[in-house]
N, CA, C, O and the ligand as a Tripos MOL2 file, in Angstrom:
@<TRIPOS>MOLECULE
protein
  253   251    64     0     0
PROTEIN
NO_CHARGES

@<TRIPOS>ATOM
      1 N        -101.7990   54.6000  140.7070 N.3       1 MET1
      2 CA       -103.0350   54.0030  141.2550 C.3       1 MET1
      3 C        -102.7820   52.5880  141.7550 C.2       1 MET1
      4 O        -101.8750   51.9030  141.2830 O.2       1 MET1
      5 N        -103.5720   52.1710  142.6900 N.am      2 ALA2
      6 CA       -103.4000   50.8390  143.2820 C.3       2 ALA2
      7 C        -103.8120   49.7510  142.2980 C.2       2 ALA2
      8 O        -104.8310   49.8520  141.6140 O.2       2 ALA2
      9 N        -103.0050   48.7300  142.2510 N.am      3 LYS3
     10 CA       -103.3560   47.5800  141.4240 C.3       3 LYS3
     11 C        -103.9560   46.4970  142.3090 C.2       3 LYS3
     12 O        -103.3520   46.0840  143.2990 O.2       3 LYS3
     13 N        -105.1190   46.0530  141.9510 N.am      4 LYS4
     14 CA       -105.7980   45.0500  142.7760 C.3       4 LYS4
     15 C        -105.7270   43.6530  142.1700 C.2       4 LYS4
     16 O        -106.2620   42.7010  142.7380 O.2       4 LYS4
     17 N        -105.0900   43.5310  141.0570 N.am      5 GLY5
     18 CA       -104.9130   42.2170  140.4580 C.3       5 GLY5
     19 C        -106.1800   41.6170  139.9050 C.2       5 GLY5
     20 O        -106.2750   40.4040  139.7130 O.2       5 GLY5
     21 N        -107.1540   42.4680  139.6500 N.am      6 ALA6
     22 CA       -108.4250   41.9480  139.1560 C.3       6 ALA6
     23 C        -108.5050   41.9660  137.6400 C.2       6 ALA6
     24 O        -109.4880   41.5270  137.0430 O.2       6 ALA6
     25 N        -107.4540   42.4800  137.0360 N.am      7 ARG7
     26 CA       -107.5060   42.5520  135.5800 C.3       7 ARG7
     27 C        -107.2930   41.1710  134.9740 C.2       7 ARG7
     28 O        -106.5310   40.3460  135.4780 O.2       7 ARG7
     29 N        -107.9750   40.9670  133.9110 N.am      8 GLU8
     30 CA       -107.9520   39.6680  133.2560 C.3       8 GLU8
     31 C        -107.4810   39.8730  131.8250 C.2       8 GLU8
     32 O        -107.9690   40.7530  131.1150 O.2       8 GLU8
     33 N        -106.5380   39.0580  131.4160 N.am      9 ILE9
     34 CA       -106.0700   39.1380  130.0400 C.3       9 ILE9
     35 C        -106.9980   38.3050  129.1680 C.2       9 ILE9
     36 O        -107.2260   37.1260  129.4380 O.2       9 ILE9
     37 N        -107.5180   38.9110  128.1450 N.am     10 VAL10
     38 CA       -108.3880   38.1730  127.2380 C.3      10 VAL10
     39 C        -107.8970   38.3320  125.8040 C.2      10 VAL10
     40 O        -107.3080   39.3480  125.4360 O.2      10 VAL10
     41 N        -108.1510   37.3240  125.0240 N.am     11 ALA11
     42 CA       -107.7980   37.3730  123.6110 C.3      11 ALA11
     43 C        -109.0110   37.8480  122.8220 C.2      11 ALA11
     44 O        -110.1540   37.5830  123.1950 O.2      11 ALA11
     45 N        -108.7500   38.5430  121.7400 N.am     12 LEU12
     46 CA       -109.8230   38.9090  120.8220 C.3      12 LEU12
     47 C        -109.6540   38.0820  119.5600 C.2      12 LEU12
     48 O        -108.6430   38.1760  118.8640 O.2      12 LEU12
     49 N        -110.6610   37.2710  119.2790 N.am     13 ILE13
     50 CA       -110.5760   36.4100  118.1060 C.3      13 ILE13
     51 C        -111.5980   36.8380  117.0520 C.2      13 ILE13
     52 O        -112.7060   37.2720  117.3680 O.2      13 ILE13
     53 N        -111.2020   36.7050  115.8340 N.am     14 CYS14
     54 CA       -112.0750   37.0140  114.7040 C.3      14 CYS14
     55 C        -113.2670   36.0560  114.7310 C.2      14 CYS14
     56 O        -113.0880   34.8430  114.8450 O.2      14 CYS14
     57 N        -114.4800   36.6000  114.6250 N.am     15 SER15
     58 CA       -115.6690   35.7510  114.6950 C.3      15 SER15
     59 C        -115.8590   34.9410  113.4180 C.2      15 SER15
     60 O        -116.6590   34.0060  113.3930 O.2      15 SER15
     61 N        -115.1440   35.2850  112.3760 N.am     16 VAL16
     62 CA       -115.2900   34.5880  111.0970 C.3      16 VAL16
     63 C        -114.2680   33.4630  110.9530 C.2      16 VAL16
     64 O        -114.6320   32.3110  110.7160 O.2      16 VAL16
     65 N        -112.9820   33.8080  111.0980 N.am     17 CYS17
     66 CA       -111.9430   32.8010  110.8620 C.3      17 CYS17
     67 C        -111.3420   32.2610  112.1620 C.2      17 CYS17
     68 O        -110.5040   31.3600  112.1350 O.2      17 CYS17
     69 N        -111.7720   32.8130  113.2980 N.am     18 LYS18
     70 CA       -111.3150   32.3730  114.6200 C.3      18 LYS18
     71 C        -109.8250   32.6360  114.8590 C.2      18 LYS18
     72 O        -109.2200   32.0520  115.7580 O.2      18 LYS18
     73 N        -109.2630   33.4900  114.0730 N.am     19 ASN19
     74 CA       -107.8690   33.8460  114.2650 C.3      19 ASN19
     75 C        -107.7380   34.7810  115.4620 C.2      19 ASN19
     76 O        -108.5160   35.7230  115.6120 O.2      19 ASN19
     77 N        -106.7460   34.5140  116.3130 N.am     20 GLN20
     78 CA       -106.5240   35.4110  117.4560 C.3      20 GLN20
     79 C        -105.6550   36.5760  117.0040 C.2      20 GLN20
     80 O        -104.4730   36.4080  116.7020 O.2      20 GLN20
     81 N        -106.2490   37.7410  116.9650 N.am     21 ASN21
     82 CA       -105.5390   38.8940  116.4120 C.3      21 ASN21
     83 C        -105.0940   39.9010  117.4550 C.2      21 ASN21
     84 O        -104.1270   40.6340  117.2480 O.2      21 ASN21
     85 N        -105.7930   39.9380  118.5650 N.am     22 TYR22
     86 CA       -105.4850   40.9510  119.5700 C.3      22 TYR22
     87 C        -105.5460   40.3570  120.9700 C.2      22 TYR22
     88 O        -106.2350   39.3710  121.2310 O.2      22 TYR22
     89 N        -104.8000   40.9980  121.8530 N.am     23 ILE23
     90 CA       -104.8770   40.6530  123.2730 C.3      23 ILE23
     91 C        -105.1680   41.9350  124.0280 C.2      23 ILE23
     92 O        -104.5450   42.9680  123.7820 O.2      23 ILE23
     93 N        -106.1110   41.8630  124.9400 N.am     24 THR24
     94 CA       -106.4770   43.0550  125.6870 C.3      24 THR24
     95 C        -106.6710   42.7070  127.1550 C.2      24 THR24
     96 O        -106.6890   41.5370  127.5370 O.2      24 THR24
     97 N        -106.8150   43.7400  127.9630 N.am     25 GLU25
     98 CA       -107.0530   43.5320  129.3850 C.3      25 GLU25
     99 C        -108.4780   43.9350  129.7020 C.2      25 GLU25
    100 O        -108.9980   44.9280  129.1940 O.2      25 GLU25
    101 N        -109.0880   43.1430  130.5480 N.am     26 ARG26
    102 CA       -110.4430   43.4600  130.9770 C.3      26 ARG26
    103 C        -110.4460   43.6100  132.4930 C.2      26 ARG26
    104 O        -109.8880   42.7710  133.2000 O.2      26 ARG26
    105 N        -111.0570   44.6470  132.9860 N.am     27 ASN27
    106 CA       -111.1490   44.8320  134.4240 C.3      27 ASN27
    107 C        -112.3590   44.0750  134.9600 C.2      27 ASN27
    108 O        -113.5040   44.5090  134.8320 O.2      27 ASN27
    109 N        -112.0630   42.9370  135.5590 N.am     28 LYS28
    110 CA       -113.1090   42.0250  136.0240 C.3      28 LYS28
    111 C        -114.0070   42.6730  137.0810 C.2      28 LYS28
    112 O        -115.2310   42.5620  137.0240 O.2      28 LYS28
    113 N        -113.3800   43.3500  138.0440 N.am     29 VAL29
    114 CA       -114.1400   43.9740  139.1360 C.3      29 VAL29
    115 C        -115.1210   45.0000  138.5950 C.2      29 VAL29
    116 O        -116.2840   45.0470  138.9960 O.2      29 VAL29
    117 N        -114.6320   45.8090  137.6860 N.am     30 ASN30
    118 CA       -115.4770   46.8260  137.0750 C.3      30 ASN30
    119 C        -116.6760   46.2130  136.3720 C.2      30 ASN30
    120 O        -117.7990   46.7040  136.4870 O.2      30 ASN30
    121 N        -116.4240   45.1400  135.6460 N.am     31 MET31
    122 CA       -117.4830   44.4700  134.9110 C.3      31 MET31
    123 C        -118.5430   43.9300  135.8680 C.2      31 MET31
    124 O        -119.7400   44.0150  135.5940 O.2      31 MET31
    125 N        -118.0920   43.3760  136.9910 N.am     32 GLU32
    126 CA       -119.0400   42.7890  137.9320 C.3      32 GLU32
    127 C        -119.8530   43.8640  138.6420 C.2      32 GLU32
    128 O        -121.0390   43.6810  138.9150 O.2      32 GLU32
    129 N        -119.2080   44.9800  138.9350 N.am     33 LEU33
    130 CA       -119.9230   46.0860  139.5750 C.3      33 LEU33
    131 C        -121.0320   46.6060  138.6880 C.2      33 LEU33
    132 O        -122.0800   47.0410  139.1660 O.2      33 LEU33
    133 N        -120.7920   46.5570  137.4090 N.am     34 LYS34
    134 CA       -121.7880   47.0430  136.4550 C.3      34 LYS34
    135 C        -122.8150   45.9690  136.1170 C.2      34 LYS34
    136 O        -123.7520   46.2120  135.3560 O.2      34 LYS34
    137 N        -122.6330   44.7810  136.6890 N.am     35 GLY35
    138 CA       -123.5790   43.7030  136.4350 C.3      35 GLY35
    139 C        -123.4500   43.1220  135.0500 C.2      35 GLY35
    140 O        -124.4070   42.5860  134.4890 O.2      35 GLY35
    141 N        -122.2440   43.2350  134.5000 N.am     36 LYS36
    142 CA       -122.0540   42.7680  133.1340 C.3      36 LYS36
    143 C        -121.0040   41.6710  133.0570 C.2      36 LYS36
    144 O        -120.3420   41.5050  132.0320 O.2      36 LYS36
    145 N        -120.8560   40.9360  134.1250 N.am     37 LYS37
    146 CA       -119.7550   39.9670  134.1530 C.3      37 LYS37
    147 C        -119.9260   38.8570  133.1190 C.2      37 LYS37
    148 O        -118.9560   38.1980  132.7410 O.2      37 LYS37
    149 N        -121.1440   38.6550  132.6690 N.am     38 ASP38
    150 CA       -121.3580   37.6010  131.6840 C.3      38 ASP38
    151 C        -121.3090   38.1200  130.2480 C.2      38 ASP38
    152 O        -121.3240   37.3500  129.2870 O.2      38 ASP38
    153 N        -121.2510   39.4260  130.1310 N.am     39 SER39
    154 CA       -121.2560   39.9820  128.7780 C.3      39 SER39
    155 C        -119.8880   39.8170  128.1260 C.2      39 SER39
    156 O        -118.8510   39.9130  128.7820 O.2      39 SER39
    157 N        -119.9120   39.5760  126.8670 N.am     40 LYS40
    158 CA       -118.6830   39.3890  126.1080 C.3      40 LYS40
    159 C        -118.3750   40.6620  125.3300 C.2      40 LYS40
    160 O        -119.2550   41.3480  124.8090 O.2      40 LYS40
    161 N        -117.1060   40.9310  125.2820 N.am     41 LEU41
    162 CA       -116.6850   42.0670  124.4760 C.3      41 LEU41
    163 C        -116.8480   41.7310  123.0010 C.2      41 LEU41
    164 O        -116.5670   40.6130  122.5700 O.2      41 LEU41
    165 N        -117.2940   42.6880  122.2580 N.am     42 GLU42
    166 CA       -117.3330   42.5320  120.8060 C.3      42 GLU42
    167 C        -116.8180   43.8190  120.1850 C.2      42 GLU42
    168 O        -117.3840   44.8940  120.3830 O.2      42 GLU42
    169 N        -115.7690   43.6950  119.4540 N.am     43 LEU43
    170 CA       -115.1550   44.8760  118.8670 C.3      43 LEU43
    171 C        -114.9280   44.6660  117.3800 C.2      43 LEU43
    172 O        -114.5560   43.5790  116.9380 O.2      43 LEU43
    173 N        -115.1510   45.7000  116.6370 N.am     44 LYS44
    174 CA       -114.8230   45.6440  115.2150 C.3      44 LYS44
    175 C        -113.3580   46.0100  115.0410 C.2      44 LYS44
    176 O        -112.9410   47.1300  115.3350 O.2      44 LYS44
    177 N        -112.6030   45.0630  114.5670 N.am     45 LYS45
    178 CA       -111.1810   45.2810  114.3590 C.3      45 LYS45
    179 C        -110.7480   44.6410  113.0500 C.2      45 LYS45
    180 O        -111.4150   43.7720  112.4880 O.2      45 LYS45
    181 N        -109.6110   45.1100  112.6020 N.am     46 TYR46
    182 CA       -109.0820   44.5830  111.3490 C.3      46 TYR46
    183 C        -108.5050   43.1870  111.5630 C.2      46 TYR46
    184 O        -107.7030   42.9710  112.4720 O.2      46 TYR46
    185 N        -108.9120   42.2610  110.7360 N.am     47 CYS47
    186 CA       -108.3650   40.9110  110.7850 C.3      47 CYS47
    187 C        -107.3830   40.7360  109.6370 C.2      47 CYS47
    188 O        -107.7370   40.8820  108.4670 O.2      47 CYS47
    189 N        -106.1500   40.4220  109.9930 N.am     48 HIS48
    190 CA       -105.1190   40.2670  108.9630 C.3      48 HIS48
    191 C        -105.3550   39.0020  108.1430 C.2      48 HIS48
    192 O        -104.9350   38.9090  106.9890 O.2      48 HIS48
    193 N        -106.0230   38.0430  108.7440 N.am     49 ASN49
    194 CA       -106.2910   36.7910  108.0510 C.3      49 ASN49
    195 C        -107.3900   36.9710  107.0050 C.2      49 ASN49
    196 O        -107.2680   36.4990  105.8740 O.2      49 ASN49
    197 N        -108.4570   37.6550  107.3930 N.am     50 CYS50
    198 CA       -109.5580   37.9270  106.4640 C.3      50 CYS50
    199 C        -109.2430   39.1320  105.5670 C.2      50 CYS50
    200 O        -109.8650   39.3340  104.5240 O.2      50 CYS50
    201 N        -108.2740   39.9090  105.9990 N.am     51 ARG51
    202 CA       -107.8850   41.1380  105.3050 C.3      51 ARG51
    203 C        -109.0250   42.1460  105.2390 C.2      51 ARG51
    204 O        -109.1500   42.8950  104.2700 O.2      51 ARG51
    205 N        -109.8370   42.1540  106.2590 N.am     52 LYS52
    206 CA       -110.8370   43.2170  106.3850 C.3      52 LYS52
    207 C        -111.3190   43.2990  107.8220 C.2      52 LYS52
    208 O        -110.9840   42.4540  108.6510 O.2      52 LYS52
    209 N        -112.1100   44.3270  108.1080 N.am     53 VAL53
    210 CA       -112.6150   44.5180  109.4640 C.3      53 VAL53
    211 C        -113.7050   43.4950  109.7520 C.2      53 VAL53
    212 O        -114.6460   43.3320  108.9750 O.2      53 VAL53
    213 N        -113.5620   42.8120  110.8780 N.am     54 GLN54
    214 CA       -114.5400   41.8070  111.2830 C.3      54 GLN54
    215 C        -114.8930   42.0270  112.7450 C.2      54 GLN54
    216 O        -114.1780   42.7260  113.4630 O.2      54 GLN54
    217 N        -115.9750   41.4410  113.1780 N.am     55 ILE55
    218 CA       -116.3100   41.4460  114.6000 C.3      55 ILE55
    219 C        -115.3280   40.5230  115.3100 C.2      55 ILE55
    220 O        -115.1430   39.3730  114.9110 O.2      55 ILE55
    221 N        -114.7140   41.0270  116.3460 N.am     56 HIS56
    222 CA       -113.8280   40.2070  117.1640 C.3      56 HIS56
    223 C        -114.4840   39.9900  118.5190 C.2      56 HIS56
    224 O        -115.0200   40.9220  119.1180 O.2      56 HIS56
    225 N        -114.4370   38.7720  118.9900 N.am     57 LYS57
    226 CA       -115.0380   38.4540  120.2860 C.3      57 LYS57
    227 C        -113.9660   38.0400  121.2640 C.2      57 LYS57
    228 O        -112.9290   37.4970  120.8820 O.2      57 LYS57
    229 N        -114.2240   38.3000  122.5190 N.am     58 GLU58
    230 CA       -113.2180   37.9660  123.5150 C.3      58 GLU58
    231 C        -113.2020   36.4720  123.7910 C.2      58 GLU58
    232 O        -114.2280   35.7950  123.7280 O.2      58 GLU58
    233 N        -112.0150   35.9780  124.0990 N.am     59 SER59
    234 CA       -111.8640   34.5840  124.4690 C.3      59 SER59
    235 C        -110.8310   34.5220  125.5830 C.2      59 SER59
    236 O        -109.7960   35.1830  125.5090 O.2      59 SER59
    237 N        -111.1060   33.7360  126.6060 N.am     60 SER60
    238 CA       -110.1530   33.6250  127.7080 C.3      60 SER60
    239 C        -109.0190   32.6550  127.3690 C.2      60 SER60
    240 O        -108.0500   32.5220  128.1170 O.2      60 SER60
    241 N        -109.1620   31.9900  126.2420 N.am     61 LYS61
    242 CA       -108.1200   31.0370  125.8300 C.3      61 LYS61
    243 C        -107.0520   31.7330  125.0280 C.2      61 LYS61
    244 O        -107.2540   32.0910  123.8680 O.2      61 LYS61
    245 N        -105.9160   31.9180  125.6570 N.am     62 LEU62
    246 CA       -104.8020   32.5510  124.9660 C.3      62 LEU62
    247 C        -103.9730   31.4950  124.2640 C.2      62 LEU62
    248 O        -103.6500   30.4570  124.8410 O.2      62 LEU62
    249 N        -103.6390   31.7600  123.0440 N.am     63 LYS63
    250 CA       -102.8010   30.8240  122.3070 C.3      63 LYS63
    251 C        -101.3320   31.0840  122.6280 C.2      63 LYS63
    252 O        -100.4550   30.3970  122.1040 O.2      63 LYS63
    253 ZN       -110.6510   36.7490  110.3140 Zn       64 ZN64
@<TRIPOS>BOND
     1     1     2 1
     2     2     3 1
     3     3     4 2
     4     3     5 am
     5     5     6 1
     6     6     7 1
     7     7     8 2
     8     7     9 am
     9     9    10 1
    10    10    11 1
    11    11    12 2
    12    11    13 am
    13    13    14 1
    14    14    15 1
    15    15    16 2
    16    15    17 am
    17    17    18 1
    18    18    19 1
    19    19    20 2
    20    19    21 am
    21    21    22 1
    22    22    23 1
    23    23    24 2
    24    23    25 am
    25    25    26 1
    26    26    27 1
    27    27    28 2
    28    27    29 am
    29    29    30 1
    30    30    31 1
    31    31    32 2
    32    31    33 am
    33    33    34 1
    34    34    35 1
    35    35    36 2
    36    35    37 am
    37    37    38 1
    38    38    39 1
    39    39    40 2
    40    39    41 am
    41    41    42 1
    42    42    43 1
    43    43    44 2
    44    43    45 am
    45    45    46 1
    46    46    47 1
    47    47    48 2
    48    47    49 am
    49    49    50 1
    50    50    51 1
    51    51    52 2
    52    51    53 am
    53    53    54 1
    54    54    55 1
    55    55    56 2
    56    55    57 am
    57    57    58 1
    58    58    59 1
    59    59    60 2
    60    59    61 am
    61    61    62 1
    62    62    63 1
    63    63    64 2
    64    63    65 am
    65    65    66 1
    66    66    67 1
    67    67    68 2
    68    67    69 am
    69    69    70 1
    70    70    71 1
    71    71    72 2
    72    71    73 am
    73    73    74 1
    74    74    75 1
    75    75    76 2
    76    75    77 am
    77    77    78 1
    78    78    79 1
    79    79    80 2
    80    79    81 am
    81    81    82 1
    82    82    83 1
    83    83    84 2
    84    83    85 am
    85    85    86 1
    86    86    87 1
    87    87    88 2
    88    87    89 am
    89    89    90 1
    90    90    91 1
    91    91    92 2
    92    91    93 am
    93    93    94 1
    94    94    95 1
    95    95    96 2
    96    95    97 am
    97    97    98 1
    98    98    99 1
    99    99   100 2
   100    99   101 am
   101   101   102 1
   102   102   103 1
   103   103   104 2
   104   103   105 am
   105   105   106 1
   106   106   107 1
   107   107   108 2
   108   107   109 am
   109   109   110 1
   110   110   111 1
   111   111   112 2
   112   111   113 am
   113   113   114 1
   114   114   115 1
   115   115   116 2
   116   115   117 am
   117   117   118 1
   118   118   119 1
   119   119   120 2
   120   119   121 am
   121   121   122 1
   122   122   123 1
   123   123   124 2
   124   123   125 am
   125   125   126 1
   126   126   127 1
   127   127   128 2
   128   127   129 am
   129   129   130 1
   130   130   131 1
   131   131   132 2
   132   131   133 am
   133   133   134 1
   134   134   135 1
   135   135   136 2
   136   135   137 am
   137   137   138 1
   138   138   139 1
   139   139   140 2
   140   139   141 am
   141   141   142 1
   142   142   143 1
   143   143   144 2
   144   143   145 am
   145   145   146 1
   146   146   147 1
   147   147   148 2
   148   147   149 am
   149   149   150 1
   150   150   151 1
   151   151   152 2
   152   151   153 am
   153   153   154 1
   154   154   155 1
   155   155   156 2
   156   155   157 am
   157   157   158 1
   158   158   159 1
   159   159   160 2
   160   159   161 am
   161   161   162 1
   162   162   163 1
   163   163   164 2
   164   163   165 am
   165   165   166 1
   166   166   167 1
   167   167   168 2
   168   167   169 am
   169   169   170 1
   170   170   171 1
   171   171   172 2
   172   171   173 am
   173   173   174 1
   174   174   175 1
   175   175   176 2
   176   175   177 am
   177   177   178 1
   178   178   179 1
   179   179   180 2
   180   179   181 am
   181   181   182 1
   182   182   183 1
   183   183   184 2
   184   183   185 am
   185   185   186 1
   186   186   187 1
   187   187   188 2
   188   187   189 am
   189   189   190 1
   190   190   191 1
   191   191   192 2
   192   191   193 am
   193   193   194 1
   194   194   195 1
   195   195   196 2
   196   195   197 am
   197   197   198 1
   198   198   199 1
   199   199   200 2
   200   199   201 am
   201   201   202 1
   202   202   203 1
   203   203   204 2
   204   203   205 am
   205   205   206 1
   206   206   207 1
   207   207   208 2
   208   207   209 am
   209   209   210 1
   210   210   211 1
   211   211   212 2
   212   211   213 am
   213   213   214 1
   214   214   215 1
   215   215   216 2
   216   215   217 am
   217   217   218 1
   218   218   219 1
   219   219   220 2
   220   219   221 am
   221   221   222 1
   222   222   223 1
   223   223   224 2
   224   223   225 am
   225   225   226 1
   226   226   227 1
   227   227   228 2
   228   227   229 am
   229   229   230 1
   230   230   231 1
   231   231   232 2
   232   231   233 am
   233   233   234 1
   234   234   235 1
   235   235   236 2
   236   235   237 am
   237   237   238 1
   238   238   239 1
   239   239   240 2
   240   239   241 am
   241   241   242 1
   242   242   243 1
   243   243   244 2
   244   243   245 am
   245   245   246 1
   246   246   247 1
   247   247   248 2
   248   247   249 am
   249   249   250 1
   250   250   251 1
   251   251   252 2
@<TRIPOS>SUBSTRUCTURE
     1 MET1         2 RESIDUE 1 A MET
     2 ALA2         6 RESIDUE 1 A ALA
     3 LYS3        10 RESIDUE 1 A LYS
     4 LYS4        14 RESIDUE 1 A LYS
     5 GLY5        18 RESIDUE 1 A GLY
     6 ALA6        22 RESIDUE 1 A ALA
     7 ARG7        26 RESIDUE 1 A ARG
     8 GLU8        30 RESIDUE 1 A GLU
     9 ILE9        34 RESIDUE 1 A ILE
    10 VAL10       38 RESIDUE 1 A VAL
    11 ALA11       42 RESIDUE 1 A ALA
    12 LEU12       46 RESIDUE 1 A LEU
    13 ILE13       50 RESIDUE 1 A ILE
    14 CYS14       54 RESIDUE 1 A CYS
    15 SER15       58 RESIDUE 1 A SER
    16 VAL16       62 RESIDUE 1 A VAL
    17 CYS17       66 RESIDUE 1 A CYS
    18 LYS18       70 RESIDUE 1 A LYS
    19 ASN19       74 RESIDUE 1 A ASN
    20 GLN20       78 RESIDUE 1 A GLN
    21 ASN21       82 RESIDUE 1 A ASN
    22 TYR22       86 RESIDUE 1 A TYR
    23 ILE23       90 RESIDUE 1 A ILE
    24 THR24       94 RESIDUE 1 A THR
    25 GLU25       98 RESIDUE 1 A GLU
    26 ARG26      102 RESIDUE 1 A ARG
    27 ASN27      106 RESIDUE 1 A ASN
    28 LYS28      110 RESIDUE 1 A LYS
    29 VAL29      114 RESIDUE 1 A VAL
    30 ASN30      118 RESIDUE 1 A ASN
    31 MET31      122 RESIDUE 1 A MET
    32 GLU32      126 RESIDUE 1 A GLU
    33 LEU33      130 RESIDUE 1 A LEU
    34 LYS34      134 RESIDUE 1 A LYS
    35 GLY35      138 RESIDUE 1 A GLY
    36 LYS36      142 RESIDUE 1 A LYS
    37 LYS37      146 RESIDUE 1 A LYS
    38 ASP38      150 RESIDUE 1 A ASP
    39 SER39      154 RESIDUE 1 A SER
    40 LYS40      158 RESIDUE 1 A LYS
    41 LEU41      162 RESIDUE 1 A LEU
    42 GLU42      166 RESIDUE 1 A GLU
    43 LEU43      170 RESIDUE 1 A LEU
    44 LYS44      174 RESIDUE 1 A LYS
    45 LYS45      178 RESIDUE 1 A LYS
    46 TYR46      182 RESIDUE 1 A TYR
    47 CYS47      186 RESIDUE 1 A CYS
    48 HIS48      190 RESIDUE 1 A HIS
    49 ASN49      194 RESIDUE 1 A ASN
    50 CYS50      198 RESIDUE 1 A CYS
    51 ARG51      202 RESIDUE 1 A ARG
    52 LYS52      206 RESIDUE 1 A LYS
    53 VAL53      210 RESIDUE 1 A VAL
    54 GLN54      214 RESIDUE 1 A GLN
    55 ILE55      218 RESIDUE 1 A ILE
    56 HIS56      222 RESIDUE 1 A HIS
    57 LYS57      226 RESIDUE 1 A LYS
    58 GLU58      230 RESIDUE 1 A GLU
    59 SER59      234 RESIDUE 1 A SER
    60 SER60      238 RESIDUE 1 A SER
    61 LYS61      242 RESIDUE 1 A LYS
    62 LEU62      246 RESIDUE 1 A LEU
    63 LYS63      250 RESIDUE 1 A LYS
    64 ZN64       253 GROUP 0 **** ****
């Protein structure tokens, strides 16, 4: 498939301890087409720092 370079790398940080645990890709064009460009990803993932599942939020600041 054609790559349009619209993908954005975002970090997923724990909402509790702010630890950056995951890095994911977000398709910016897709988000804008859906009218959700301002919405933030929120995923429940395991945080190694908290040692339990926490809400992780996206952050454009990669460490
Ligand atoms: Zn945590």
